[in-house]
C-alpha positions in Angstrom: 1.4 25.7 33.7 1.0 25.4 29.9 -2.7 25.4 30.1 -2.9 28.5 32.5 -0.5 30.5 30.1 -2.6 29.7 27.1 -5.8 30.4 28.8 -4.7 33.8 29.7 -3.2 34.2 25.9 -6.5 33.3 24.6 -8.5 35.5 27.1 -6.5 38.5 25.6 -7.2 37.7 22.1 -10.8 36.9 22.1 -11.7 38.9 25.2 -13.5 36.1 27.0 -13.0 33.4 29.5 -12.1 29.8 28.1 -13.0 26.5 29.8 -12.7 22.8 29.2 -9.5 23.4 27.1 -7.1 20.5 26.0 -3.5 22.1 25.5 -0.6 20.3 23.7 2.5 21.9 23.3 4.5 21.0 20.3 1.9 18.9 18.7 3.4 16.9 15.6 1.5 16.0 12.3 3.8 13.7 10.3 3.6 13.6 6.5 0.9 11.0 5.2 3.9 9.3 3.8 7.5 9.8 3.9 7.4 12.1 0.9 5.3 14.6 2.2 5.8 17.5 4.8 4.5 17.4 8.2 4.1 20.1 10.6 4.8 21.1 14.3 2.3 23.3 15.9 3.8 25.1 18.9 0.8 25.2 21.1 -2.2 23.2 20.0 -5.5 24.0 21.8 -8.8 22.2 21.5 -12.1 22.2 23.3 -12.4 19.1 25.3 -15.5 16.9 23.8 -15.1 14.7 26.9 -16.1 17.6 29.0 -19.4 19.5 29.3 -18.8 22.8 27.0 -20.2 25.9 28.1 -23.0 26.8 25.4 -21.3 30.2 24.4 -17.9 28.2 23.8 -17.5 26.8 20.1 -16.0 23.5 19.6 -12.6 24.8 18.2 -9.1 24.2 17.8 -6.6 27.1 18.4 -3.1 27.0 16.9 -0.5 29.5 18.8 2.5 30.3 16.7 5.1 32.9 18.2 7.2 33.7 15.2 10.6 35.3 14.3 11.3 34.1 10.9 11.8 37.1 9.3 13.8 36.0 6.3 12.5 37.3 3.0 11.7 33.7 1.7 9.5 33.0 4.8 7.7 36.2 4.4 6.9 35.6 0.7 5.3 32.3 1.4 3.4 33.2 4.7 0.0 32.9 3.0 1.0 29.4 1.6 2.1 28.6 5.2 -1.1 29.8 6.8 -3.0 27.6 4.1 -1.0 24.5 4.9 -1.5 24.9 8.5 -5.3 25.1 8.3 -5.2 22.2 5.9 -3.0 20.0 7.9 -5.3 20.6 11.1 -8.4 20.1 9.0 -7.3 16.9 7.5 -6.8 15.2 11.0 -10.1 16.6 12.3 -12.6 14.2 11.0 -13.0 10.6 11.3 -13.8 8.3 8.2 -17.4 9.0 7.2 -18.0 11.7 9.8 -20.2 14.5 8.3 -18.4 17.9 7.4 -20.7 19.7 9.7 -18.8 18.3 12.8 -15.5 19.9 11.3 -14.3 22.1 14.1 -13.6 25.8 13.9 -10.1 26.3 13.5 -8.0 29.4 14.6 -4.5 29.8 13.6 -2.6 32.8 15.7 0.7 34.0 14.7 2.3 36.4 17.0 5.3 38.0 14.8 8.2 40.5 15.4 8.0 41.3 11.8 5.2 42.5 9.7 4.5 39.8 7.2 2.1 41.9 5.1 3.8 45.2 5.1 0.9 47.3 6.1 2.1 48.4 9.7 -1.3 46.7 11.4 -0.9 45.4 14.8 -3.6 42.9 13.9 -4.4 41.1 10.8 -7.8 39.0 10.8 -7.9 36.7 7.6 -10.9 34.7 6.7 -12.2 33.2 3.4 -15.0 35.2 1.4 -16.6 35.3 -2.0 -14.8 37.7 -4.4 -17.9 38.6 -6.5 -20.2 39.1 -3.2 -17.9 40.2 -0.5 -20.8 40.9 1.8 -22.3 37.5 1.2 -22.2 35.7 4.6 -19.7 33.1 4.3 -18.3 31.2 7.2 -16.3 28.1 6.8 -15.0 28.0 10.4 -11.4 29.1 9.3 -9.7 32.0 10.7 -6.1 33.3 10.8 -5.1 36.2 13.3 -1.6 37.8 12.9 -0.3 39.8 15.6 2.5 42.3 14.6 4.1 43.3 18.0 5.7 46.4 16.5 2.9 47.7 14.5 1.2 51.0 14.7 -2.1 50.7 13.4 -4.2 49.5 16.3 -8.1 50.3 15.6 -9.6 47.8 17.7 -6.7 46.8 20.0 -7.2 46.6 23.8 -4.8 48.3 26.2 -3.9 45.0 27.6 -3.3 43.3 24.4 -1.1 46.1 23.2 0.6 45.7 26.7 1.1 42.2 25.9 2.7 42.6 22.6 5.1 45.0 24.0 5.7 42.4 26.4 6.2 39.8 23.7 8.5 42.1 21.9 10.5 42.7 25.0 9.8 39.8 27.8 11.3 41.5 31.0 9.9 42.1 34.3 9.7 45.7 33.6 7.2 45.2 30.8 5.1 43.0 32.8 2.9 45.8 33.7 -0.4 44.2 34.7 -1.6 41.4 36.7 -2.0 39.0 33.7 1.7 39.7 32.3 3.2 39.4 35.8 1.5 35.9 36.0 3.0 35.1 32.6 6.4 36.4 33.8 6.5 33.9 36.6 5.8 31.2 34.2 8.5 32.3 32.0 11.0 32.5 34.9 10.1 28.9 35.8 10.7 27.8 32.5 14.0 29.5 32.0 15.4 28.2 35.0 14.8 24.5 34.0 17.8 23.6 31.6 15.9 20.6 30.2 13.6 22.7 28.4 16.1 25.2 27.1 15.5 23.5 23.6 11.9 24.4 23.5 12.9 28.2 23.0 13.8 27.1 19.4 10.4 27.4 17.5 9.0 24.4 16.2 8.7 25.6 12.8 12.6 26.8 12.8 13.5 23.2 13.8 11.3 21.8 10.9 12.8 24.2 8.5 16.3 23.4 9.5 15.8 19.8 9.4 14.0 20.4 5.9 16.7 22.2 4.7 19.5 19.8 5.8 17.4 16.9 4.2 17.4 18.8 1.1 21.1 19.8 1.3 21.5 15.9 1.9 19.5 14.9 -0.9 21.4 17.5 -3.3 24.6 16.0 -2.0 23.4 12.4 -2.6 22.3 13.5 -6.3 25.5 15.2 -6.8 27.5 12.1 -5.9 25.1 9.9 -8.1 25.8 12.4 -11.1 29.5 12.1 -10.3 29.4 8.4 -10.2 27.2 8.3 -13.3 29.6 10.7 -15.0 32.7 8.8 -14.1 30.9 5.4 -15.3 30.0 7.4 -18.5 33.4 8.8 -19.0 34.8 5.0 -18.3 32.5 3.7 -20.9 33.7 6.4 -23.4 37.2 5.6 -22.8 36.8 2.0 -23.3 34.7 2.6 -26.5 37.4 4.8 -27.8 40.1 2.4 -26.9 38.0 -0.3 -28.7 37.6 1.7 -31.7 41.1 2.6 -31.9 42.3 -1.0 -31.4 40.0 -2.0 -34.3 41.5 0.7 -36.6 44.8 -0.6 -35.7 44.0 -4.1 -36.2 42.4 -3.2 -39.7 45.5 -1.2 -40.6 47.6 -3.8 -39.6 45.8 -6.3 -41.6 45.6 -3.9 -44.5 49.3 -3.7 -44.4 49.9 -7.3 -44.1 47.7 -7.7 -47.4 49.8 -5.3 -49.2 52.9 -6.9 -48.0 51.6 -10.4 -49.3 50.7 -9.0 -52.3 54.2 -7.6 -53.0 55.9 -11.0 -51.8 53.6 -12.7 -54.5 54.7 -10.1 -57.2 58.6 -10.6 -56.0 58.1 -14.5 -56.3 56.5 -14.3 -59.8 59.5 -12.3 -61.2 61.9 -14.8 -59.9 60.2 -17.7 -61.5 
């Protein structure tokens, strides 16, 4: 079911048939060590190298990311998020010593119910380029497509894609207005009836963010406890030091008083003699 769903979406986005796809739902990339952040890709799709690939089909990776994270801090970091997703996919795409020319083309596709760039476009296509020579051909195989379901500027959007985005905005049988969307709606109905997959409706990025923020909060609390313990230890040390200094002063004053009394006593003794 996942492959059929993904195949239909890719056909809508790229206006061609896709064959020999390998679909992995919720593909996770752990950090290179425990201190580095990983990522969970919602739908990771790649051309299957073990299959005969049609000559017109690139050896590519497609990452589909339905996204509802419209909080200001996520929008502000949206370009960095794009960069991170491309980087983490690329970092796992070549074996040691393998030629860079074998690096697969990577398409990261976001479907958003908010406008991350504020230009009211239905579709944003993002590629790298040379600033000094913007017309110079430069194709590093990396492309990001951002689809805004509520956008109004749609210069090159097909009617079927527009219907699909409207369906994504309001996923109901009423909005399943063509054969592709009706087929997708059937898949959605099957998934919704399966209670075991209800958690899959929470987007992977949202879970990662929640877990990351919980980790940050736990680390902050641990740091605060350590600081409080350190403060308590330092306070106890300072109190002990103050008590020590006070005792030393009292001892010194007592010894001084004893010496004064001894002197007085000696004077009295001398007078008696």
